[in-house]
N, C-alpha and C positions, 0 to 999 in steps of 0.2 A: 592131661585133664585140669580143669581149673577148679579150686574149691573157694567159695566166697563165705565170708563171715556173714552170720545173720544181719539183715538190713543192709548189705553192701549191693552195690551194682557194679557191674562189669563195664570198664571204659574201654572202648576200640581205639585204636589209634588214629581213627579218623573221626573222632568225636569232636576236635577241634576246642575242648576245653583248655589246654596247654598250648597249643600251636600259635595262636596268634601273638602270645608273649614271647614264645621263643623265635618265632619267624622275624619278629620286628626287631629282635636284637641286633644293633648296629654290626656286630662282629660276624653274625650269621648272614645279614645282609651283603657285608663285602666279601664273604666266602662264595656266596651265591654269585656275584657279580664277576668274581675271579673265574669262577667255573664256566659260566655263560662265554666271557671273552675267550676263555681256552678252547672251548668248544667251538666257537665261531672261527677262530683262528686255525683250527685243525681242519674244520670243514674246508676254508678257504684253500689252504695247502693240499688237500686231497681232490680239489674240484677237478683238475686237469685229468687225473687218472680215473676218477669215478663218474664224472658227467656222462659218459654214454650209458650208464645204469640209470641215471635219472631221465635221460631222453627216452630209453625203453620203456619206463615206468609211465611218464607222461603219454607216450603213445599209445599204451595198453589202456590206459585210463580214459583218452579221448575215444578210442576204438572200441570200447567196452568189452576187452580182450581178457574175459576170467582166465583163461590157461596162462596168459601172460603175467598174471598177478597172483596166481595160485602159488608159484615158487618162491616167493618173496620172504624174506625175513619176518619174523615176528616179533623182532626187538623193539621195544617201545621206550620212547624218552619220558622221563618224568614230568616234563611241562609239556612237551609238543605231542605226545602219543606216539601211535604207530607210524612213522614215517621214514624208516629204513627201506631203501629202495635197492639193497644188493640182495643177492639170492641167499635163500636160508642156508645156513652152515657156513657163512664167509668168514665168520670168526676164526675158524680153524682151516678151512680150505684156501683163504685168501690171506689170511692174518692181517685183517683189516678191521677197523671198529666199524660200528654202524654208522651210516651216513645218508642224509637226504638233506631236504630244505625244511626251515621251520615256516610258521604260519605268514611271516614276513618275507618269504622268498629267499632267504640267504641260506648258504650252505652250511650244514653243522654235522660235526661228529662226535660220537659219544661212546663210552665203555659201558657195558653192562646193559641191564633191561630193568625198567620199573615194573613193579608187580602189576597184575591185571586189575586189581581193586584200586588202582589209582584214578 
């Protein structure tokens, strides 16, 4: 439970009041660039092994195969959204990170999942 002082307003993490200053910081920008480079590098490294999952996903989308899409991972990348093409539970069953393609078509891999309100 959150108790506010009289006259105070509650700020949510998505309010954007402090985000532009923090996100614009050169150190934060450099860290984001390093993370993106690492995700892209790992995505390329895993491509040979995981490309068949992307191919199945692409085929299911092209054919409108809801059953083929139903068992996919719900993992969400903070920038690219839900793009993981691996089966649900892959992090433990296959011991693989999330993997898919970003909006630019490049392979990308990441660990963890962004919250649904992003």
